[in-house]
PyMOL Python script that loads the backbone (N, CA, C, O; Angstrom):
from pymol import cmd

cmd.read_pdbstr("""\
ATOM      1  N   UNK A   1      17.525 -11.359  -5.014  1.00  0.00           N
ATOM      2  CA  UNK A   1      15.921 -10.785  -5.238  1.00  0.00           C
ATOM      3  C   UNK A   1      15.109 -11.705  -4.207  1.00  0.00           C
ATOM      4  O   UNK A   1      14.308 -11.197  -3.422  1.00  0.00           O
ATOM      5  N   UNK A   2      15.322 -12.895  -4.239  1.00  0.00           N
ATOM      6  CA  UNK A   2      14.370 -13.477  -2.825  1.00  0.00           C
ATOM      7  C   UNK A   2      14.352 -12.535  -1.727  1.00  0.00           C
ATOM      8  O   UNK A   2      13.251 -12.281  -1.239  1.00  0.00           O
ATOM      9  N   UNK A   3      15.371 -11.980  -1.260  1.00  0.00           N
ATOM     10  CA  UNK A   3      15.404 -11.469   0.192  1.00  0.00           C
ATOM     11  C   UNK A   3      14.483 -10.127  -0.012  1.00  0.00           C
ATOM     12  O   UNK A   3      13.723  -9.743   0.877  1.00  0.00           O
ATOM     13  N   UNK A   4      14.610  -9.526  -1.133  1.00  0.00           N
ATOM     14  CA  UNK A   4      13.649  -8.306  -1.313  1.00  0.00           C
ATOM     15  C   UNK A   4      12.236  -8.774  -1.424  1.00  0.00           C
ATOM     16  O   UNK A   4      11.384  -8.031  -0.936  1.00  0.00           O
ATOM     17  N   UNK A   5      11.869  -9.830  -1.958  1.00  0.00           N
ATOM     18  CA  UNK A   5      10.478 -10.103  -2.383  1.00  0.00           C
ATOM     19  C   UNK A   5      10.162 -10.380  -0.866  1.00  0.00           C
ATOM     20  O   UNK A   5       9.105  -9.878  -0.483  1.00  0.00           O
ATOM     21  N   UNK A   6      10.916 -11.117   0.108  1.00  0.00           N
ATOM     22  CA  UNK A   6      10.563 -11.508   1.188  1.00  0.00           C
ATOM     23  C   UNK A   6      10.415 -10.152   2.166  1.00  0.00           C
ATOM     24  O   UNK A   6       9.349 -10.011   2.767  1.00  0.00           O
ATOM     25  N   UNK A   7      11.160  -9.452   2.281  1.00  0.00           N
ATOM     26  CA  UNK A   7      11.042  -7.990   2.822  1.00  0.00           C
ATOM     27  C   UNK A   7       9.586  -7.207   2.458  1.00  0.00           C
ATOM     28  O   UNK A   7       8.849  -6.701   3.305  1.00  0.00           O
ATOM     29  N   UNK A   8       9.388  -7.224   1.257  1.00  0.00           N
ATOM     30  CA  UNK A   8       8.208  -6.857   0.596  1.00  0.00           C
ATOM     31  C   UNK A   8       7.059  -7.347   1.078  1.00  0.00           C
ATOM     32  O   UNK A   8       6.163  -6.583   1.438  1.00  0.00           O
ATOM     33  N   UNK A   9       6.940  -8.668   1.146  1.00  0.00           N
ATOM     34  CA  UNK A   9       5.857  -9.565   1.394  1.00  0.00           C
ATOM     35  C   UNK A   9       5.501  -9.190   3.185  1.00  0.00           C
ATOM     36  O   UNK A   9       4.374  -9.099   3.671  1.00  0.00           O
ATOM     37  N   UNK A  10       6.593  -9.050   3.790  1.00  0.00           N
ATOM     38  CA  UNK A  10       6.590  -8.954   5.144  1.00  0.00           C
ATOM     39  C   UNK A  10       6.117  -7.566   5.599  1.00  0.00           C
ATOM     40  O   UNK A  10       5.715  -7.317   6.736  1.00  0.00           O
ATOM     41  N   UNK A  11       6.217  -6.614   4.499  1.00  0.00           N
ATOM     42  CA  UNK A  11       5.845  -5.286   4.984  1.00  0.00           C
ATOM     43  C   UNK A  11       7.026  -4.372   5.285  1.00  0.00           C
ATOM     44  O   UNK A  11       6.819  -3.187   5.546  1.00  0.00           O
ATOM     45  N   UNK A  12       8.187  -4.851   5.260  1.00  0.00           N
ATOM     46  CA  UNK A  12       9.496  -4.178   5.739  1.00  0.00           C
ATOM     47  C   UNK A  12      10.074  -2.988   4.701  1.00  0.00           C
ATOM     48  O   UNK A  12      10.890  -2.137   5.056  1.00  0.00           O
ATOM     49  N   UNK A  13       9.499  -3.085   3.349  1.00  0.00           N
ATOM     50  CA  UNK A  13       9.960  -2.276   2.521  1.00  0.00           C
ATOM     51  C   UNK A  13       8.751  -2.117   1.657  1.00  0.00           C
ATOM     52  O   UNK A  13       7.929  -3.001   1.413  1.00  0.00           O
ATOM     53  N   UNK A  14       8.737  -0.694   1.156  1.00  0.00           N
ATOM     54  CA  UNK A  14       7.405  -0.317   0.193  1.00  0.00           C
ATOM     55  C   UNK A  14       7.880  -0.177  -1.070  1.00  0.00           C
ATOM     56  O   UNK A  14       8.741   0.685  -1.246  1.00  0.00           O
ATOM     57  N   UNK A  15       7.449  -0.942  -2.147  1.00  0.00           N
ATOM     58  CA  UNK A  15       7.936  -0.669  -3.511  1.00  0.00           C
ATOM     59  C   UNK A  15       6.887   0.128  -4.405  1.00  0.00           C
ATOM     60  O   UNK A  15       7.222   0.947  -5.261  1.00  0.00           O
ATOM     61  N   UNK A  16       5.445  -0.251  -4.068  1.00  0.00           N
ATOM     62  CA  UNK A  16       4.329   0.361  -4.462  1.00  0.00           C
ATOM     63  C   UNK A  16       4.598   1.872  -4.909  1.00  0.00           C
ATOM     64  O   UNK A  16       4.508   2.248  -6.078  1.00  0.00           O
ATOM     65  N   UNK A  17       4.946   2.702  -3.814  1.00  0.00           N
ATOM     66  CA  UNK A  17       5.032   4.314  -4.111  1.00  0.00           C
ATOM     67  C   UNK A  17       6.266   4.371  -5.275  1.00  0.00           C
ATOM     68  O   UNK A  17       6.407   5.449  -5.852  1.00  0.00           O
ATOM     69  N   UNK A  18       7.078   3.354  -5.606  1.00  0.00           N
ATOM     70  CA  UNK A  18       8.106   3.807  -6.661  1.00  0.00           C
ATOM     71  C   UNK A  18       7.495   3.452  -8.088  1.00  0.00           C
ATOM     72  O   UNK A  18       8.125   3.759  -9.100  1.00  0.00           O
ATOM     73  N   UNK A  19       6.302   2.825  -8.164  1.00  0.00           N
ATOM     74  CA  UNK A  19       5.775   2.514  -9.529  1.00  0.00           C
ATOM     75  C   UNK A  19       4.936   3.831 -10.053  1.00  0.00           C
ATOM     76  O   UNK A  19       3.983   4.302  -9.432  1.00  0.00           O
ATOM     77  N   UNK A  20       5.374   4.278 -11.128  1.00  0.00           N
ATOM     78  CA  UNK A  20       4.852   5.516 -11.701  1.00  0.00           C
ATOM     79  C   UNK A  20       3.798   5.148 -12.750  1.00  0.00           C
ATOM     80  O   UNK A  20       2.926   5.973 -13.021  1.00  0.00           O
ATOM     81  N   UNK A  21       3.827   4.085 -13.288  1.00  0.00           N
ATOM     82  CA  UNK A  21       3.034   3.802 -14.277  1.00  0.00           C
ATOM     83  C   UNK A  21       2.530   2.290 -14.428  1.00  0.00           C
ATOM     84  O   UNK A  21       3.308   1.441 -13.994  1.00  0.00           O
ATOM     85  N   UNK A  22       1.495   1.906 -14.910  1.00  0.00           N
ATOM     86  CA  UNK A  22       1.058   0.586 -15.170  1.00  0.00           C
ATOM     87  C   UNK A  22       0.424   0.376 -16.739  1.00  0.00           C
ATOM     88  O   UNK A  22      -0.552   0.932 -17.241  1.00  0.00           O
ATOM     89  N   UNK A  23       1.253  -0.530 -17.261  1.00  0.00           N
ATOM     90  CA  UNK A  23       0.973  -0.446 -18.741  1.00  0.00           C
ATOM     91  C   UNK A  23       0.624  -1.855 -19.044  1.00  0.00           C
ATOM     92  O   UNK A  23       1.035  -2.845 -18.440  1.00  0.00           O
ATOM     93  N   UNK A  24      -0.360  -1.815 -20.272  1.00  0.00           N
ATOM     94  CA  UNK A  24      -0.465  -3.274 -20.674  1.00  0.00           C
ATOM     95  C   UNK A  24       0.544  -3.498 -21.778  1.00  0.00           C
ATOM     96  O   UNK A  24       1.107  -2.578 -22.370  1.00  0.00           O
ATOM     97  N   UNK A  25       0.746  -4.876 -22.033  1.00  0.00           N
ATOM     98  CA  UNK A  25       1.740  -5.196 -22.854  1.00  0.00           C
ATOM     99  C   UNK A  25       1.727  -4.500 -24.146  1.00  0.00           C
ATOM    100  O   UNK A  25       2.808  -4.100 -24.579  1.00  0.00           O
ATOM    101  N   UNK A  26       0.663  -4.301 -24.818  1.00  0.00           N
ATOM    102  CA  UNK A  26       0.682  -3.677 -25.945  1.00  0.00           C
ATOM    103  C   UNK A  26       1.017  -2.263 -26.030  1.00  0.00           C
ATOM    104  O   UNK A  26       1.324  -1.749 -27.106  1.00  0.00           O
ATOM    105  N   UNK A  27       0.970  -1.602 -24.916  1.00  0.00           N
ATOM    106  CA  UNK A  27       1.297  -0.256 -24.747  1.00  0.00           C
ATOM    107  C   UNK A  27       2.787   0.022 -24.206  1.00  0.00           C
ATOM    108  O   UNK A  27       3.034   1.048 -23.573  1.00  0.00           O
ATOM    109  N   UNK A  28       3.890  -1.069 -24.525  1.00  0.00           N
ATOM    110  CA  UNK A  28       5.205  -1.164 -24.024  1.00  0.00           C
ATOM    111  C   UNK A  28       5.862   0.024 -24.774  1.00  0.00           C
ATOM    112  O   UNK A  28       6.668   0.729 -24.167  1.00  0.00           O
ATOM    113  N   UNK A  29       5.567   0.260 -25.997  1.00  0.00           N
ATOM    114  CA  UNK A  29       6.232   1.588 -26.778  1.00  0.00           C
ATOM    115  C   UNK A  29       6.144   2.816 -25.916  1.00  0.00           C
ATOM    116  O   UNK A  29       7.034   3.546 -25.478  1.00  0.00           O
ATOM    117  N   UNK A  30       4.753   2.856 -25.779  1.00  0.00           N
ATOM    118  CA  UNK A  30       4.534   4.111 -24.853  1.00  0.00           C
ATOM    119  C   UNK A  30       5.417   4.373 -23.585  1.00  0.00           C
ATOM    120  O   UNK A  30       5.860   5.475 -23.262  1.00  0.00           O
ATOM    121  N   UNK A  31       5.620   3.109 -22.866  1.00  0.00           N
ATOM    122  CA  UNK A  31       6.460   3.172 -21.599  1.00  0.00           C
ATOM    123  C   UNK A  31       7.612   3.479 -21.951  1.00  0.00           C
ATOM    124  O   UNK A  31       8.127   4.277 -21.167  1.00  0.00           O
ATOM    125  N   UNK A  32       8.430   3.107 -23.043  1.00  0.00           N
ATOM    126  CA  UNK A  32       9.925   3.423 -23.358  1.00  0.00           C
ATOM    127  C   UNK A  32       9.703   5.046 -23.710  1.00  0.00           C
ATOM    128  O   UNK A  32      10.585   5.806 -23.310  1.00  0.00           O
ATOM    129  N   UNK A  33       8.635   5.578 -24.396  1.00  0.00           N
ATOM    130  CA  UNK A  33       8.561   6.955 -24.593  1.00  0.00           C
ATOM    131  C   UNK A  33       8.546   7.848 -23.375  1.00  0.00           C
ATOM    132  O   UNK A  33       9.139   8.924 -23.294  1.00  0.00           O
ATOM    133  N   UNK A  34       7.747   7.244 -22.362  1.00  0.00           N
ATOM    134  CA  UNK A  34       7.773   8.021 -21.049  1.00  0.00           C
ATOM    135  C   UNK A  34       8.972   7.905 -20.459  1.00  0.00           C
ATOM    136  O   UNK A  34       9.342   8.815 -19.717  1.00  0.00           O
ATOM    137  N   UNK A  35       9.678   6.935 -20.647  1.00  0.00           N
ATOM    138  CA  UNK A  35      11.119   6.764 -19.634  1.00  0.00           C
ATOM    139  C   UNK A  35      12.079   7.572 -20.526  1.00  0.00           C
ATOM    140  O   UNK A  35      13.074   8.000 -19.941  1.00  0.00           O
ATOM    141  N   UNK A  36      11.965   7.853 -21.807  1.00  0.00           N
ATOM    142  CA  UNK A  36      13.022   8.668 -22.481  1.00  0.00           C
ATOM    143  C   UNK A  36      12.680  10.083 -22.308  1.00  0.00           C
ATOM    144  O   UNK A  36      13.506  10.982 -22.462  1.00  0.00           O
ATOM    145  N   UNK A  37      11.515  10.262 -22.004  1.00  0.00           N
ATOM    146  CA  UNK A  37      11.086  11.705 -21.726  1.00  0.00           C
ATOM    147  C   UNK A  37      11.364  12.154 -20.170  1.00  0.00           C
ATOM    148  O   UNK A  37      11.229  13.314 -19.779  1.00  0.00           O
ATOM    149  N   UNK A  38      11.754  11.102 -19.382  1.00  0.00           N
ATOM    150  CA  UNK A  38      11.909  11.298 -17.727  1.00  0.00           C
ATOM    151  C   UNK A  38      10.609  11.371 -17.241  1.00  0.00           C
ATOM    152  O   UNK A  38      10.526  11.867 -16.118  1.00  0.00           O
ATOM    153  N   UNK A  39       9.610  11.032 -17.744  1.00  0.00           N
ATOM    154  CA  UNK A  39       8.314  10.992 -17.185  1.00  0.00           C
ATOM    155  C   UNK A  39       7.967   9.957 -16.411  1.00  0.00           C
ATOM    156  O   UNK A  39       6.914  10.055 -15.781  1.00  0.00           O
ATOM    157  N   UNK A  40       8.754   8.776 -16.296  1.00  0.00           N
ATOM    158  CA  UNK A  40       8.496   7.381 -15.814  1.00  0.00           C
ATOM    159  C   UNK A  40       9.798   6.949 -15.070  1.00  0.00           C
ATOM    160  O   UNK A  40      10.880   6.874 -15.651  1.00  0.00           O
ATOM    161  N   UNK A  41       9.611   6.650 -13.654  1.00  0.00           N
ATOM    162  CA  UNK A  41      10.670   6.119 -12.995  1.00  0.00           C
ATOM    163  C   UNK A  41      10.589   4.643 -13.086  1.00  0.00           C
ATOM    164  O   UNK A  41      11.575   4.034 -13.500  1.00  0.00           O
ATOM    165  N   UNK A  42       9.383   3.925 -12.698  1.00  0.00           N
ATOM    166  CA  UNK A  42       9.332   2.538 -12.714  1.00  0.00           C
ATOM    167  C   UNK A  42       7.857   2.129 -13.299  1.00  0.00           C
ATOM    168  O   UNK A  42       6.787   2.443 -12.776  1.00  0.00           O
ATOM    169  N   UNK A  43       7.997   1.497 -14.283  1.00  0.00           N
ATOM    170  CA  UNK A  43       6.519   1.029 -14.786  1.00  0.00           C
ATOM    171  C   UNK A  43       6.268  -0.454 -14.796  1.00  0.00           C
ATOM    172  O   UNK A  43       7.118  -1.246 -15.204  1.00  0.00           O
ATOM    173  N   UNK A  44       5.073  -0.825 -14.334  1.00  0.00           N
ATOM    174  CA  UNK A  44       4.863  -2.288 -14.312  1.00  0.00           C
ATOM    175  C   UNK A  44       4.197  -2.740 -15.732  1.00  0.00           C
ATOM    176  O   UNK A  44       3.200  -2.126 -16.110  1.00  0.00           O
ATOM    177  N   UNK A  45       4.626  -3.601 -16.376  1.00  0.00           N
ATOM    178  CA  UNK A  45       3.962  -4.142 -17.487  1.00  0.00           C
ATOM    179  C   UNK A  45       2.841  -5.383 -17.149  1.00  0.00           C
ATOM    180  O   UNK A  45       3.203  -6.378 -16.521  1.00  0.00           O
ATOM    181  N   UNK A  46       1.625  -5.239 -17.568  1.00  0.00           N
ATOM    182  CA  UNK A  46       0.905  -6.354 -17.345  1.00  0.00           C
ATOM    183  C   UNK A  46       0.464  -7.104 -18.544  1.00  0.00           C
ATOM    184  O   UNK A  46      -0.185  -6.658 -19.491  1.00  0.00           O
ATOM    185  N   UNK A  47       0.919  -8.339 -18.364  1.00  0.00           N
ATOM    186  CA  UNK A  47       0.754  -9.417 -19.451  1.00  0.00           C
ATOM    187  C   UNK A  47      -0.410 -10.393 -19.122  1.00  0.00           C
ATOM    188  O   UNK A  47      -0.543 -10.964 -18.040  1.00  0.00           O
ATOM    189  N   UNK A  48      -1.214 -10.509 -20.165  1.00  0.00           N
ATOM    190  CA  UNK A  48      -2.226 -11.456 -19.836  1.00  0.00           C
ATOM    191  C   UNK A  48      -3.721 -11.131 -19.971  1.00  0.00           C
ATOM    192  O   UNK A  48      -4.566 -11.976 -19.677  1.00  0.00           O
TER     193      UNK A  48
END
""", "prot")
cmd.dss("prot")
cmd.show_as("cartoon", "prot")
cmd.util.cbc("prot")
cmd.orient("prot")
């Protein structure tokens, strides 16, 4: 994992286009629904 983070930070790989949704922690169940319906590939869950 550290190598992937380093590559991302150095701009050698793009991860941002792979994120399909950004959800708040309280919306996590909606994220699972999206995943089960095939509408979400990768979601980021915001905590805090």
